[in-house]
C-alpha positions as CSV (number, residue, x, y, z in Angstrom):
1,M,-15.9,7.5,0.8
2,G,-19.8,6.0,-0.3
3,N,-18.7,8.3,-3.3
4,D,-15.0,7.6,-3.7
5,H,-15.8,4.0,-3.4
6,L,-18.4,4.4,-6.5
7,E,-16.2,6.6,-8.7
8,I,-12.7,4.2,-8.6
9,D,-12.3,2.6,-11.9
10,I,-10.4,-0.8,-11.4
11,A,-8.9,-0.6,-14.9
12,E,-6.6,2.3,-14.1
13,Y,-4.7,0.4,-11.3
14,I,-4.2,-3.0,-13.3
15,D,-0.7,-4.1,-14.1
16,H,-2.5,-7.2,-16.1
17,A,-0.1,-10.5,-15.0
18,V,0.8,-12.6,-17.6
19,L,2.8,-14.9,-15.7
20,S,2.5,-18.6,-15.8
21,P,5.8,-20.4,-15.9
22,M,3.5,-22.3,-19.0
23,A,2.2,-19.0,-20.9
24,T,2.4,-19.3,-24.4
25,S,2.8,-16.6,-27.0
26,A,-1.5,-16.7,-27.6
27,D,-1.2,-16.4,-24.0
28,I,0.7,-13.2,-24.2
29,D,-1.5,-12.0,-26.8
30,R,-4.1,-12.2,-25.0
31,G,-3.0,-10.5,-22.3
32,C,-2.1,-8.0,-24.6
33,S,-4.7,-7.7,-26.0
34,E,-6.9,-7.7,-23.0
35,A,-4.9,-4.8,-21.8
36,V,-6.0,-2.3,-24.8
37,R,-9.6,-3.6,-24.3
38,Y,-9.4,-2.8,-20.4
39,N,-6.9,0.5,-20.9
40,F,-5.1,-1.5,-18.1
41,P,-1.6,0.3,-17.5
42,T,1.0,-2.3,-18.1
43,V,1.5,-6.5,-19.1
44,C,3.6,-8.2,-17.0
45,V,5.5,-10.5,-18.4
46,Y,8.9,-12.9,-18.0
47,P,11.9,-11.3,-19.1
48,N,11.4,-13.9,-22.3
49,A,8.2,-12.2,-23.2
50,V,9.2,-9.6,-23.5
51,R,10.0,-8.9,-27.1
52,E,6.9,-10.5,-27.8
53,A,4.6,-7.6,-25.7
54,V,6.7,-4.9,-26.8
55,E,5.9,-5.7,-29.9
56,F,2.2,-6.6,-30.1
57,L,1.9,-3.2,-28.0
58,H,3.9,-0.6,-30.3
59,Q,1.8,2.3,-30.5
60,K,-0.6,1.0,-28.0
61,S,-1.3,2.9,-24.3
62,P,-0.1,0.2,-22.3
63,K,3.6,-0.4,-20.9
64,V,5.5,-3.9,-20.7
65,C,6.6,-4.4,-17.7
66,A,9.1,-7.3,-17.3
67,V,9.6,-9.1,-13.6
68,I,13.2,-9.4,-12.5
69,G,14.7,-12.6,-9.8
70,F,11.2,-13.4,-9.9
71,P,9.3,-15.2,-8.0
72,S,12.4,-15.8,-5.5
73,G,14.6,-12.8,-5.5
74,A,17.7,-15.5,-4.8
75,T,20.0,-15.4,-7.9
76,T,22.8,-12.7,-7.9
77,S,23.0,-9.4,-8.4
78,A,24.7,-9.4,-11.7
79,T,22.7,-11.9,-13.0
80,K,19.5,-9.1,-11.8
81,L,21.4,-6.6,-13.2
82,Y,21.9,-8.6,-16.3
83,E,18.4,-9.4,-16.5
84,A,16.6,-5.5,-16.1
85,R,19.2,-4.4,-18.9
86,E,17.9,-6.9,-21.3
87,A,14.5,-6.4,-20.4
88,V,14.6,-2.8,-21.0
89,E,17.0,-3.3,-24.2
90,N,14.0,-5.2,-25.0
91,G,11.2,-2.5,-24.4
92,A,10.2,-3.3,-21.2
93,M,9.6,0.2,-19.1
94,E,9.0,-0.6,-15.7
95,L,10.3,-3.4,-14.0
96,D,9.3,-5.2,-10.8
97,V,12.2,-6.8,-9.2
98,A,12.0,-9.5,-5.9
99,I,14.0,-8.6,-3.5
100,N,16.7,-10.6,-1.1
101,L,14.7,-11.9,1.2
102,G,18.0,-14.5,2.4
103,W,19.8,-11.0,2.8
104,L,17.0,-8.9,4.5
105,K,16.5,-11.8,6.9
106,I,20.0,-11.7,8.3
107,G,20.8,-7.6,8.4
108,K,22.9,-7.6,4.8
109,T,20.6,-4.3,4.0
110,E,23.9,-2.5,2.1
111,E,23.6,-5.3,-0.2
112,I,20.4,-5.1,-0.8
113,Y,20.5,-1.2,-1.1
114,R,23.6,-1.7,-3.7
115,E,20.9,-4.3,-6.1
116,I,18.6,-2.3,-6.3
117,A,20.2,0.4,-6.5
118,E,22.4,-0.5,-9.4
119,I,19.4,-2.1,-11.5
120,C,17.7,2.0,-10.6
121,E,20.6,3.7,-11.8
122,E,21.1,1.5,-14.9
123,T,18.2,1.3,-16.5
124,G,16.7,4.3,-15.4
125,Q,13.2,2.4,-16.2
126,T,10.1,2.5,-13.2
127,V,11.4,0.5,-10.8
128,K,9.1,-1.4,-8.1
129,A,10.7,-3.4,-5.6
130,I,9.0,-7.0,-4.3
131,L,9.1,-6.8,-0.9
132,E,7.1,-10.1,0.0
133,T,5.4,-8.9,3.1
134,S,3.5,-12.6,4.3
135,V,7.1,-13.5,4.8
136,L,8.2,-10.5,7.2
137,T,7.2,-9.4,10.4
138,Q,6.3,-5.7,10.4
139,T,9.9,-4.2,11.0
140,E,11.5,-6.0,8.6
141,I,8.5,-4.7,5.9
142,R,9.7,-1.0,7.4
143,L,13.5,-2.2,6.8
144,A,12.6,-2.9,3.6
145,A,10.9,-0.5,2.6
146,E,12.9,2.6,3.6
147,I,16.2,0.7,1.8
148,C,14.2,0.8,-1.4
149,M,12.5,4.1,-1.1
150,D,17.0,5.4,-0.9
151,A,17.9,3.2,-3.9
152,G,15.1,4.6,-5.7
153,V,12.3,2.7,-5.9
154,A,9.3,4.0,-7.6
155,Y,6.7,1.9,-6.0
156,L,6.4,-0.9,-3.4
157,K,5.3,-3.6,-4.3
158,T,3.6,-6.2,-1.8
159,S,4.0,-9.8,-3.0
160,T,4.9,-11.5,-5.8
161,G,1.4,-14.0,-5.5
162,W,3.6,-17.1,-5.1
163,F,4.1,-16.9,-0.9
164,G,0.8,-15.1,0.0
165,G,-1.2,-12.4,-1.3
166,A,-1.6,-8.7,-0.8
167,T,-3.4,-7.5,2.9
168,V,-5.1,-4.3,3.4
169,E,-3.3,-3.9,6.9
170,D,0.3,-4.7,4.4
171,V,-0.5,-1.7,2.1
172,R,-2.3,0.5,5.2
173,L,1.7,-0.2,6.7
174,L,3.2,0.8,3.3
175,K,0.9,4.0,3.2
176,E,2.0,4.9,6.9
177,I,6.2,3.8,5.9
178,T,5.8,5.9,2.1
179,K,4.0,8.8,3.3
180,G,3.2,9.6,-0.2
181,R,7.1,9.2,-1.6
182,V,6.6,6.4,-3.8
183,G,3.4,4.3,-5.5
184,I,2.3,1.1,-3.7
185,K,1.4,-2.1,-5.8
186,A,-0.9,-4.4,-4.2
187,S,0.0,-8.3,-5.6
188,G,-0.8,-12.2,-5.3
189,G,-4.9,-13.4,-4.4
190,I,-7.0,-10.6,-5.5
191,R,-9.9,-12.3,-6.6
192,T,-12.8,-9.7,-6.0
193,A,-13.8,-6.3,-6.8
194,E,-14.7,-5.9,-3.5
195,Q,-11.0,-6.9,-2.3
196,A,-9.3,-4.6,-4.9
197,I,-11.3,-1.2,-4.2
198,D,-10.6,-1.9,-0.4
199,L,-6.9,-2.3,-1.3
200,I,-7.4,0.8,-3.3
201,L,-9.0,3.0,-0.2
202,A,-6.5,1.2,2.0
203,G,-3.5,3.0,-0.1
204,A,-2.5,0.7,-3.6
205,T,-2.1,3.1,-6.3
206,R,-1.5,-0.2,-8.8
207,L,-3.1,-3.7,-8.3
208,G,-0.8,-6.7,-9.9
209,T,-3.1,-9.6,-10.7
210,S,-4.2,-11.8,-13.9
211,R,-8.1,-11.2,-12.6
212,G,-8.3,-7.9,-14.2
213,V,-10.6,-8.8,-16.5
214,E,-12.7,-10.6,-14.0
215,L,-12.6,-7.7,-11.9
216,V,-13.6,-4.9,-14.1
217,R,-16.4,-7.3,-15.5
218,Q,-17.6,-7.4,-11.8
219,R,-17.3,-3.7,-11.0
220,E,-19.6,-3.3,-14.0
221,E,-22.6,-5.9,-12.9
222,K,-22.3,-4.6,-9.6
223,N,-23.0,-0.6,-11.2
224,S,-25.3,-1.1,-13.8
């Protein structure tokens, strides 16, 4: 494990989040510039910032990821689908979609499946379902994960970061459930390089954080 730990390049995992509701054009441009500099897989933005981020990243390697129904997941299915379609039309290649937690709590599984499947089918892009694990029981996490995998998602994402963050235990549980069928995005509250490494070793294949630059620098300082 020691060698695995040393060889992990945190930058390769980071979805660079620029998700403050107060983010300005300068913040979006800065986030995109950082993603290019550190070769992060994506910059994750609200739908209204997709076009600007896409223009900035034209012919650069980072992709643009848009959050959909974020952070509550409580908008209507029609609204989420429209939001997802528009984001893709504007150039987003990944979509982080918040599931309807109220539906999950009362067992409306067919509705959750239909909503996520429609977004996957209609957009044809990489969809990450946000489960919000910090407010779910293990049974609910398992149920939500199975529904979203059946609906065609490419990743399961632990959290928005608004109601609690990713834990090693949650990631391990998702790894057990998914058995490698889809990726796992750990998101929310990732503040140190050590924490990031622990989540990766637990099974995370992406990390959602606004502190990507800080994490990479911490890692570089420790390895220097």
